[in-house]
Structure formats: C-alpha cells, structure tokens
N, C-alpha and C positions, 0 to 999 in steps of 0.2 A: 789245761794242758795240751800242748801240738804235739803229733806224734808221728814219728813216719815209719812206712813196712817197706822195703826195699826187696823185689825182686827180681832176677836175672829176667833182662828181656829177650823176648822172642816175639814177633809182630803177628797179628791175628787181623791185619787192617794195615793199610798202607799208610807210609809218614809219618810225621811227628807231630803230638801235641800236646797240648796241657787245658785244663777245666779250672775256672774259677768260680766257685757257687758262693753266692753274699750272703751273710745269715743278716735277719732285720733284729732289732730288740729281744725280741721272744727266743728267738733262735728259728725261727723256719728261716726258710728259702726263701729268699726275695729276687734273688737274678743269678741267672747260669750264663757264663760264653764258653765257645769253643775257640782255642787260640791253636791256631797252624803256623807253628814256631817256622817254617824252614821257608827258603827264599832260593828259587832258582833263576828268572829271568830270563827264560827263549824269547821273550817281546822286545828284549832288548838287544839279545847279541843275535838274533836272526838279522836286524836289520844291514843292509848291505850285502847278505846274500843273494843267489840269485834265484829267481824264481821257481826254473827248473830241481834246484837242489830241496826246496822246503817239504816236498811230501818225505824226504829221506830223512833231514832235520829232526822237522815236529815228529815223524814215529819214532822218536827215539826220548818223546817226552813220559813217554807209557809202554810199560812192556807186555804191561796183558791186554791194551786194544790199541796197539801201533796201527792197526789196521783203519780204524775209524781215525785217526789221525790224517794217515796217511792221503785216505782220501776225502776227506776233507780241505787239506793242501793243495791236492791233485785239481778239485771241482773249483777252489778259486781259482790257480791256473787255466782251468777250460774257460772261466767269465773272460779274464785278463785277457786269453788269448782270440776271446772270444768266438766260439765255435763251439758246435754241439759236436760230441766225439757220437763213434758208433755205437749204433744200440746193440751190438753184441759184447760193446767195453762196459758198459754201462749194466748190462745184467750180470756180465763177473762181477764187478763190484758189489753188486748187490749179495750175489753168494758169499763172497769173499768179508763182507761185513755181517752177513747173518749168523756166519760160520765164528768169526769174532764174536759171536755176542751169544752166541750157544757155551762156548770154552770160558769165559768171563762170568756169566751165569751160573756154570756149573762149579768153577771154581768159587765164588761165592758161598752157594748153598750148603756146599758138601763140604766143603773145606774149612772158611772162614768160619761157617755160622752157625751149622749143626751140632758141632758140640755143646751151644750152646742152648739149640731147639729140642735136642733128641736126650741131652745128656743130663739138663736142666741148670738156670742161673746160678745156682746155689752151688754147685757140685763141685766137687773136691779141687779145687785150681790146680793142681798137679795132675788130674787127668783130664782136664777142660781143653783139650786141645785135640791137634791132630792125631798124635799118636795114642791117646785115651779112647778118641773114639775109637781106632782101631782095634785096640785090644778087646774094645766091647761091643762094637758096631762094625766088625770089618769088611760087611756085605754092603755097608753105606759108603766108606770110603772107597774101596775098589769099584763099586759101580760110580761115584762121581768121578774117580780118576778117569777111567772108561770114557765116561761122556763127555768130560773134556778132551781127551784125547782124541775124541770123533771132530770136533770142533777144529782142533788142531791141524791135523789130520786135513780136513777138507780147507782150509788155508791155504795149507801146503800144497796139496793138490793144485788149485786154482793157482797162488801165486809164487811157487816157488819153493816157500819155506816159512813156516809159521809164524817166526818176528821179527821183526823187520825187512820185508821183504821191498826190495826196491822194484816195485812190478807196477802200482797205479802214480800214474805221470801225467803232466797235465796236457791236454788231449785223447787223455785214454789209460788203456792199459801196453804194459810191454812184450806180453804174449797172450796169443789167443789156448783157449781149449783145444784138447783133442778130444776123438772118442774114446780112447783107454782111460784118460782121467776121468771122464765126465762117468763114464761107469765104475769104478773104483769110487766115486762119491755117491753115486746113487745106490752103490750096494751097502756104504755107510748108515743110510737113512732108515731103514724100516730096526736097525739095533738101536740107533738114537732116540727111535718112536718110545721102543719097549722101556729102556733104563730110565725114560720121560715120564713116562704112565705111573709105575715103580715109584718114581720118587713122589709124584702128587699124589700117592696112596700115603704115604707116609704123613699128611696133612692133620688126617684124622687125630695120628699122635701125638703130633704138633701141637693144633689147636686145643688138644683137650691137657697137656700140659699145661698149656699157656694161657687159658681161658681165665684165669685172673689179671696177669700181666697184660694183655695184648691193650686193652683201652688206655693204659697209661705210655704206652711206647708211641709217642706222635702222636697220638689222632686228635684234629684238630679243623678248622675249617681254614681254607687255602685253597691260591689258583690253582691251577696244571696246566702244563703248556707242553706240546709235543709237535713231529708231525703227523699229516693224518693223508692219506691218499685223496684224489679228486670223488673218489665215493665214503669218502669219510671214516676207512679204515685204516687198518693198522698199516703204519708206511714206515721205514727205516731210510730211507734215501731221496728222495724227492715231495714232491706235493707241498701243501701249506704250512705253514707255523699257526696254531690253532693256542687260544688260550680258554680256558673253561671256569666254570665257578665250581663251588663246593656243594652247588643243586646240578650239576653238571650242565648249566646252561652254557652256550657258546658265547664268551667275551669276545671276544676279535678270533681275528681271520686273517694273515697276512705274507707275502710272499717272503721266505726264509732270508732270500739278503736283505730285504729291510728289516728284522730284525731287530735294530736301531732304535728304529720308531718306537718300539712297545717296551726293550727293555734295556735300561740303564743301569750304571755300576759306580758303587762308592765304596770306600775305603774308612776301615776304622783302623784305630792306633794300636788295637791290642792282636793284628792277628794280619798274618802275610796273605790271607785269602781274599779278594773281591766278595762284597756282597753283590749280586745283581736284583735287581729287582721289578718289579712292573710299573711301568712309570707312571700309567693313571690313576693307582693306587698307594700313591708313594705316600700320600697323608692319610690314611684310612689305617684304621689298625690291623697291623702284622708290617706296616709299612711298603706293601707291594710284594709282599712273599710268594711264592708262587714255586712247586716244585716240579721236578722232570723225574726221567726215566720209566720204569717199568710201572708204578705206581701210576704214574700220569697218566703214561701211553693207553692203559687197560682203562682210564676213568676218563679221558676224552675222546675216543675213536667209538664208532658207530657199532663195528663189530671187527672180530681177527681178519677176517676173511680167506678161512682155511675150515675145514670140517669139523676136525678135533680141535682144535684150539678155539672154535668161537662155542661147544658145547662144554669146554672147561671157563670158558672167560663167562657161562652163563650160571654157574654153578658160582663165581668168583661173585659174581653181582649181587650174588644172595647175601653177601656180606656188607652191605650197602647199610649206610643206616640211615635217618630219616630223613637228611637232606637230601639225598639220593645218589649218591658215589662215596666209594670205597675215601676213607678219610686218615683211615688208622695206618702209619707208616709199618708197624710190625708185618701188615700183609705184603710189601715187597717182596718179601721171599716165597709168597703164594706167586705174586704177579711175573717171577723172574722165571717159576717153571712153566707156565702159560706161556712166554716169549719165547726158551725154549721151544714149546714142541709146535707151535708158530713158524718160528725159521727153519725147523727139519722138512716141515710140509711147505713152504714158502720153497727151498731151494731144490725141492723132488720136481713142483710147479715151473720152475725156472727150466731146469736141467732135461724137463720133456719136450722142450723146442728146440727143437732142430737149425735154429738160427743162431743156438749157444755156440756152433762149432764154428762160424763165420771167423776167416782169416783176419780179415780188414777191423782193426782194434787200436786204431790209434788214426787220431787227425792231425796233421801238420798245421803250425802258423808261428806267425811271432806277435811281439807283442803289439792289442791293438786298444786297450783297454788301459786305463791307468790306476784301476781299483776293481778287485773283485771280491766276490764273498763265497766262500765255500762251507758247505756242512752234510750232516749228515747226522742219525740218530746213532750214538755212541750205547755200549751198553748201560750206561748211567744217564743217560740224556741227551739230551740235543746237544750237538757241539756246532761250534760258530768257528771257520777260521774267514779274518777281516785283513785282505792286503790290498797295499798301495805300493805302484812299485813306479820307477825310468823309465824313458825310451828302451832303455836296454834288460829293461826285467829285472832289474834289483830294487830288493824291499826295501819302502821307504820309510815304511810304517805297518805296522800289525796288531792285530788283538785278535789273540784267542779267547775265545768264550767258553769256557769248559762247563762241563754238566756237572760235575761235584759241586763248581762255585754257585751255578745257580741255584743248591740245594741249602746252601749256607744259611740262609736266613730260616729255615725250615730245621736246620739241622743243632741249630741253637737253642729254636723252640722247645725241640725235643728233648735237649739234658735238661731241661729247666722243670717240664712237665716229668719226666721221669726222675729227677732229684725231688722233686716237691710231694712227688708220691711216695716215695719211700723214705727220705732223708726226716728223722723226727729227733728231736732234741738235740739238735746239733752233730749227731754221730754217725759214722760211716762206717759199714763194714763191707768185707770184702765182697758178699755176692750184692750190696748196694752197685758198690763199684761197677763192678762186672755187667748190672742192670745199665748203667749209664752208658758204659763205652757199648752195649747193645743199643741201646738207643742212635748210637752212631753209626752203629755198625749195618744195622740195618741197611740206611742208603748206601752200603757198599763203597764209601766215596776214596778215590784216589787224591790224598790232602796235597801232593807236590803231583799228579797225576803221573804215577810212576810206577815203581813193581810193587807189589803184594808179596806175602809170605806167611806162612802158617805161625799158628801163634797168638800172641796176643799184645796190643799194642801197648806203649809204653805211659801209661799216664801219671799224670801229679794233680791230684783232685786236693782245692783249699780253702778251708771253710773259713772267712772271713767275716767278724763283728763288724758292727757301724764302723769303728774307729779304725778297721784296715789292720786288725792287729790277729794274728793266723790263731783259731778256735783250735783247729783239727786239721790234718797232713795227712793223706795215702799216697803213696808212691807204688803203683802197680805195674812189674814185668814180671808176669808170670810165667814161673819155668815150667817146659814141658818135660813128661816123665822117661826114662829114655825107653827107645826104639826098640817095638819089640821083634 
C-alpha cells in the first residue's frame, strides 16, 4: 500500500527535484533517477541582448555565485573584442572569484550540510537543520556565518557589492583597487585562515560519525575535469582544461575555449537539466561520466600551490583508494575546506604584488570576432559561457555549460548507490530519505543555478514495481524548529 508523508518545506539545497526509485520483481532497487523539474531559459531570452549586458544578466542566474557567471561572461566578451585585459584587471577578477568560492563553500559546509554531518543522518528532522544546529552547536553556526561573511566582504571590497555587482565587463573591470581597500582585505585573511583551520579540525568528528556510510555515498570510478595552471597546480581563472581518470592518469588536456571538443551534452525526457558527457568515452560504462568541483580539482592537480593548503592536501590524499585518487563524493565536504584555505592564501599572495593597485583596468575595443568562450572555476566546478554575436555585438546564440549539469550523471549514480545500500524490502524511512538527499547535497548543486536557502530540499520519492504501480511514496519537506 502506498503512503505519503508531508512536512512543510524549507529547502536545504537550491531548486526543485523529484527522485524515482524503480524496484525489480524481488523488491530490490533496479534504478534511481534525479528529476530536475524547473525550467528557466537564460539561453533563450538572452538572445538579442547586447554583449555588454551579459555579465549583468547572467550574474542573475545565481545568487550564490554571481561573480563566477559575470566573470565567465566578461571573458567571453574579452574573446569577442579580441583584447588582452590589463594584468591588474585579471588579478582583481581572480580575487573576486576566489572570495566568491570562500563564501559559497562556507555556506555549503556549515549551513547546508553540517546538520547532517554533525548531528547525524537519523537525527530528529525537526532539529536537523540550521536552527537545530544553532541550538546544539552554536560555535559551528556562528563561525560558519563569519567565514562566509569574510568571503562576501572581500567581494564587496573588490567589486563594490557582494551580490550581482556591475563590475566585471568585457575588456576588464570597471574600477581599480585602492590601497585602503587592499588593506581591509588583507586584515580579513588571518581570521579567515583561523576559522578554516578550526573547521578542518571538525573532520575527525565527522569521519568518525560517518565511517560506515562514506563508502556508499557516491564512491565509484569516474573521470574528473577542471582547470590547471601551467605547473599543473590548482587554477580557478586560466590555464588548461584537464581530464583525469580514476587512477589519476591524465586522459586529455585542451584549451578551455575548445571544451566542446571533449564535452558533449544530451537531454533526457525526464529532467530539465542536461547530461554533459566526455565524448571519447560515451560508449563505455558510465556513458562518459565525469565529475567537476572541489573533489575533481583536488584529484587532477599536482599541488595546490600554497603552503597550508598543500599540507592539508597531503593529508586528504591519504583517503585515496586502491586506484590512486579520492573517488568518494562524501569527501567533497573535506575538499571544500581545503579550497577555502587555498583561496585565502592565494588572495594574500596576489595582494602582496604592488601592481594590484594599477589604475589601468580596462581595455577598450569593439567587436572583432563573432565567437567567444569565457570560462572560470565556479565553486561547483568549471563554468563555460559560449557566445556568438553579430557585427553590433548582439547575441545570436549562446550555450551555458553549468558545473552542476556536468555532475548530473554522477549525481544520478550516487542516489542509485545510496538507495541500493539502504532500501531493503521496498521500504523507505525518513533517515534513508535523508541519506538519499545527502548523496545529492554533497555536490552542493544549484539545480537552477540560483539561490540557496537553509532547510531541506522538498523531495518526492516513488518506489515503483516493474508494472509501474506505486509501491511506496515519501514526500519530505522537513519543518525547522523555532528559532532560538
């Protein structure tokens, strides 16, 4: 007999989704799918807009990583103008993007995932949220808020405001950095490093609590993709697009603006989110699946390139399996903290260069090319903006290859793995449902690449018999406790 459990919704991951879990004749899980059920259409309604408007328009795709979208759009504009932007402008874009990563990763770790990680997957759902965590672990919540605030403040000091700044433009940026604001940014970095070290110390508790679960949360071989610098180290703004396999071997390295040579996209009738794949392995098991984001970046780089992050990276790499890289998606949480550490160190290094105060931050030009690709590493993975324009700079075609979409095949594989591990006899408990959610939550997806909120993702999980009849149904929309 089917059943429905309804709880008022407060999201803890951005977007709207459904999961269907298909049972075979024995009642075991045969398949599981993540259905993204919303549609937005930026690639359609941006057609006809001016190239110069794109950094401002596409920043509105996401309230958490508008900087990454505006930078990718501005870089596509750089390519169409055919200019090399001033060095100071490139470094300022780097600072803003790294600061955006800090605040986004802090939000994911402390406010979207810490309730599961520190209270437990089976904890009372009325308390397994931000408010429940604040009541039992106020130090975690408050320090997480402060770390995110530091990232937001750095963005504001560089770009003028923390959300949707009109700052990155084709040819560079609108405003240089002055000595006063550079000093204010530098003053924030020591506190940020202290908070991140403290968060890394929480990992002993987290790994101890979830030792029995880690192996079933998206642990499987796959390809990994992301940017690397000339030295093969972590890179978020420039460099080459590298693909590695689950042994750590480099499969391919190409200029990022030729991403389409390696990455294809397909659609399925049961989801509005595309399914990017690695073309050369589309016919193999996994369908060309690859992962992007923090886990991927730490797998494919040689080193982080900053002292503290490299020490933590060596510790992190002790988690590697027999194949040679970290394949468990649960470790995205750990990887985010290392990336925050690296970003803070990297910003400090950039600020030490006196050239960061150069007043020349914009190259002026008109349309010199009809096509341009902009890219950068967004918090969730490599982001591509691909534009074609007419002679007046009006958009004729655009393709936005979003990081969350690139993880789509892996997220579907993850929920299948979690469901097979925990669903026995065709029954779903609330704790099992939360584990399925967390399998997706580990990727920190923007399902519409829009705003996150605290709480829990509204999920409808259907268990279907082979003839399509509903065996069991759980609708979960967890209600938070009253604010303390």
